[in-house]
N, C-alpha and C positions, 0 to 999 in steps of 0.2 A: 611154639608153646611157653618156653618161656619170658616172650617177649611179656602173653597172657599173664605169667609169673610175678614178672617182673612188674607188668604196670598194678596187679591188685596187692602185690607187696607193698608199691608207690603209695594209692590208694589207699592201705592201711594207716602207715606209718605217718601221712599226711592229716588223716582224720584223727589217729590218735592225739597228733600233736595242738592239733585244733580243740582235741576235748581238752586238754592239759593245762593247755594256754589256758580255757576258760576256767579250770579249776583254779589254777591262781590268779583271776581277776577277781573271779567268785568269795575265795578263801580274804584276798586283799580287802573286798570290800566287806566279807563279814567279822573278820580280824578289826579291822581300826572302830569298828562298832562294839565288836564285845570286848576285843580287851586293854585298849587305847581309848577308851572312853569314847569314844567321841558325841555321842548321844547324848550321853549320862552327866557327864562335864564336858557340851558342848565350845566351841573354841578355844582350850587352855590348849588341847594338843600342835593341833596346827598352828595357832599361831606361834606360839614356843617355833615351834619346824620352819618358819616362814620367817622370824626374826633373824634366824639360826643361816637362815639362809643367806639375807643378806647378808651377813658378816664371811660369807665363805668368799674364799679370791679365785675359786674355779667358776663362779657367776656370770656368766655377760651383764655387762651392765645396763642395757637395754635393760634384759629381764628384773635387776636388782630394781629398777624402773620403776613397771611390772608389778612386782608385790607390795611395792613400798605405795604406790598410789593405786592398785587396783585389789590387789590377790589382801591384805593387812584392811583395806577398807570394806570389804566383803567376807570377811572371815564368817559367818555363822550362813550364807547362801554356802559358799566352799564346804565345810562344813557337813553341811548337811545333801550338798548336791553329790560329792565323792565316794562319795560308800556306797551311794544308791547308786547310781551311775555305774560302778561296780563290780554290785552283784548284778546287774539289768544284763549288765553286757558277756558277764560270765555265762549267765541262764543261756542267754541267745546263742554264742560259743560250744557249749557242751551241746544243747540241741542242735544244733545247727543253722539257726535263724537269722538273718539278715549276716550272714558271714562278714560278706564286704564292708559296706558299711560299719559291724560291731571294730572292725578290725582296723579299719585308719583310725575310726574315735579312741582307741586302747591304743593307736601309737600315738595322737596326739599327746594322748592325759600322759605316752609316756614322755612323751618330747619333753615337756613342761617337767616334767617328775627329775628329769637329765638338768634339764635346765637349771633346775633347784638346786643345783650343783648332788645327788646324788649314783655316781656309774659306778658300776659293782657290776661284779658277775651276773648278778642275775638278773640288773638289769638288761645287759648287754644278753644276757640266753633270749629274753621276752622278746626285746626287741629285734632279734636276728630270730626269734620264730617265725614273730608277726608279719612278718617279711617271705621269709619261707612260703606262709600258709596261702597269700598275696601270688608269689612265683607259682605256686601248684595249685591255683585253687579250684581248675577243672576234678583234683582230689580228695579237695578238703570236701566236696560234695556230699559224697558217700553217705549212708548213714545222714542225712542232714533235714527238717524241716523243710530248705531249699529248696529239695531236691521232691522232695512231696508233694510241696504246691505247687511245683516249679519255677522257680526263683532263680533257678539256676540258670535254666532254659533264654528269659527274659534278660538274664543281664549277660550272655554268653554272644561273641560274637562270631564264634564257628557256627558252621553248620544254616547261615544266612544269606540265600540265596538272595541276587543283585536282582531289582527289580528293573526290568527294562522302561525309561523313558517314556511317557508318555505324551501324545503329542498330536495335539489339535490336527480334524480333520484342511481347517484350512490352511495352517501352515505346511501338509501334503500338497496342499496344491498350488501352492507358490518354492516349491524346493522344486517340483515331476518338469 
């Protein structure tokens, strides 16, 4: 009985963590659009952010090169893409749709944020939460569209029987 209670508690905690992680990403995207004016004053905030990142001593040289030669050349693309992707990922995580790809994309975006010189407690918490969701992925499928549509079963290696190999009859004759 206590094992069942522990399992249910773990599932609920991981599901709440997934939902809160999604809310964090959703709010990050909405904040960029509403408070930081990424859409009403396109390019201004992100260009200033990138130019500041290039001057930080804790930004790796390879990432400074990426910022100078890729990101600054495509500021408008990143200006519109980042908040939209954050909103989409937040919604996907909240409703539990495509959880694994969503978490991996969040991790990719978060690694870029950290490489640009922004490591703080919130960053560390989000990064740790992403890995916890991946580590307890079966528990995070509770109350998710992935479970409703059966995506969790397609991505799971659990409970899959190994099929016996089919040996052609002509080879069986040679063996015996």
